[in-house]
N, C-alpha and C positions, 0 to 999 in steps of 0.2 A: 445563456452565459454567465449567470451568476454561477452556476454549480459548477462549471469548466476553470473558471477561477479559482474558487472556494476550493478545489479538487487539485489544482497546479501548487497552491500555495501550500497545500498541507503534504504533498510529494516532496517539495522542497523542504518543508519542515522537518521530516520526517528523515528525511537524507542526511540534514545537516546534524541531527539530535543523534544518528546513528553513525557522526563520527567522519563521515565521505568528503567537508569542505573542511580547509583549516579554518581559525578562531576567528577572524576578522569577518570571512564570509558569511559564518554562521552569524554571530551579530548582527549582521547586513539582513540578512533571511528571517530573525526572527524578528527584528525593529518593523520589518515589511508585513510578515504575518500575522502579529499583534496588532495592526491594522485593520486587517480582513472581518476581526472577528468570533464571535462564537463559532456559525458553521465550519470553518476552515479546523479552530481548537479541536471540534470532534471527528473530523475525518484524519487529523492526525494523530489524536490519541489512539484511535481505531486501528489507524495505519501502524502503529510502534507495537501494538499490543497483538496485533495481528505478526507481524515482525519477528518475536519476541517468542511467539507461541512455534511460529514452522521452524524457524531455529532451532529449538530446544525439542525439536520430533511430537508434537502435540499430533501433527495430522499422517504421521508417516503410518500411521493402523487402520487408515482409513482406504477402504480398498471402492475401486469402481464394478460396477458391474461391465462383465466382458462383452464384448462388442458381437453380436450375430456372427455366424458365419454365412453369405450368401448360398441359397442353393444354386445346386447347379440346373442349369434349365436341360432337357433334352429338346435335342431337334435334329 
């Protein structure tokens, strides 16, 4: 349950930092997240770094392995 609370707080903080909410809402979220402590801060910074890398196209060249086609059954 603690992990869920910290992850939710980090998600709100990352959304607030990206400019999704108005300034008064962002300040309130920042005060609440500050009370959650270090795990939330670490998750928030990680999510901000991931969002920035993704928006800059760092993961665009990663290719997934194509799915195997099912074999035709003879019947």
